Each structure stands twice: as C-alpha cells, then as structure tokens.
C-alpha positions as CSV (number, residue, x, y, z in Angstrom):
1,M,-16.8,-3.6,-11.7
2,T,-16.6,0.0,-10.5
3,L,-16.7,1.3,-14.0
4,A,-19.7,-0.8,-14.8
5,A,-21.6,0.5,-11.8
6,Y,-20.6,4.1,-12.8
7,A,-21.8,3.5,-16.4
8,A,-25.1,2.1,-15.2
9,V,-26.1,5.0,-12.9
10,A,-24.4,8.1,-14.5
11,P,-26.8,10.5,-16.1
12,S,-26.3,11.6,-19.7
13,A,-23.8,14.4,-20.4
14,G,-24.9,18.0,-21.1
15,G,-27.7,18.2,-18.5
16,I,-28.2,21.4,-16.5
17,G,-29.5,22.1,-13.0
18,W,-29.8,19.3,-10.5
19,T,-28.9,16.6,-13.1
20,M,-25.6,18.2,-13.6
21,W,-24.9,18.1,-9.8
22,I,-26.0,14.5,-9.6
23,G,-23.6,13.7,-12.4
24,F,-20.8,15.6,-10.7
25,A,-21.5,13.7,-7.4
26,I,-21.5,10.4,-9.2
27,G,-18.3,11.2,-10.9
28,Q,-16.6,12.1,-7.6
29,L,-17.9,8.9,-6.0
30,Y,-16.4,7.0,-8.9
31,I,-13.0,8.6,-8.4
32,L,-13.3,7.9,-4.7
33,A,-14.1,4.2,-5.4
34,R,-11.1,3.9,-7.7
35,L,-8.9,5.4,-5.0
36,C,-10.2,2.9,-2.4
37,V,-9.6,0.0,-4.7
38,K,-6.1,1.1,-5.5
39,L,-5.3,1.7,-1.8
40,L,-6.7,-1.7,-0.9
41,F,-4.5,-3.3,-3.5
42,W,-1.4,-1.6,-2.2
43,A,-2.3,-2.6,1.4
44,S,-2.7,-6.2,0.4
45,E,0.7,-6.1,-1.4
46,T,2.3,-4.7,1.8
47,A,0.6,-7.3,4.0
48,L,1.8,-10.1,1.6
49,F,5.4,-8.8,1.7
50,Q,5.4,-8.4,5.4
51,G,3.9,-11.9,5.9
52,R,6.3,-13.7,3.5
53,L,9.5,-11.8,3.3
54,A,9.9,-9.3,6.1
55,H,11.3,-11.4,8.8
56,A,14.3,-10.7,11.0
57,G,16.7,-12.9,9.1
58,Y,15.8,-11.4,5.8
59,V,15.7,-7.7,6.4
60,A,17.6,-7.1,9.7
61,A,21.3,-6.3,9.3
62,V,23.9,-8.2,11.3
63,K,24.7,-6.4,14.5
64,P,28.2,-5.1,14.4
65,V,30.7,-6.5,16.9
66,W,33.3,-4.2,18.3
67,P,36.7,-5.8,17.8
68,E,38.5,-6.9,20.9
69,S,42.1,-6.3,21.5
70,P,44.4,-9.1,20.3
71,S,45.3,-10.0,23.9
72,A,41.6,-10.4,24.9
73,E,41.0,-12.6,21.9
74,A,44.0,-14.8,22.8
75,I,42.6,-15.2,26.4
76,I,39.1,-16.1,25.1
77,H,40.3,-18.6,22.5
78,S,42.8,-20.4,24.7
C-alpha cells in the first residue's frame, strides 16, 4: 500500500529545481512510512508474545530455596 501511494505521487526522475526537492521529500516520507510500518509490526509481535506467552509460570525462574540443616529438616518433617 505504501509503495502504491509512493508510485502514484512521486515525480519523474531527472527533474531539477523544486521538482527535485519534492521528489526527495516524497522519497524521505516513503522511507519514514516503511519504518513506521515495520515498527508497528514489531510492536504487535511483542504485544502478542506478552499477552499469550509471557506469564509468570512461563518465564519466571523458580525461586531458589536455601537448604536447611539436616536437623532442622528432621524437626520440620516429624
């Protein structure tokens, strides 16, 4: 879609003067639009991952438990 809009409004190549600057500006806007589309796609991928997969049971590591002495474990389990 972005490429079609660029092709529709871009002036012909080889112009001089103000048409050259308009062509340059349109080219820069085209690059900016491509960048925005790419960033939007990456943002949607990140949101999808965080919404479906990034929950505490999936990504959080188990908290380490410091081992008790054998005598303390014997008292707890008796």
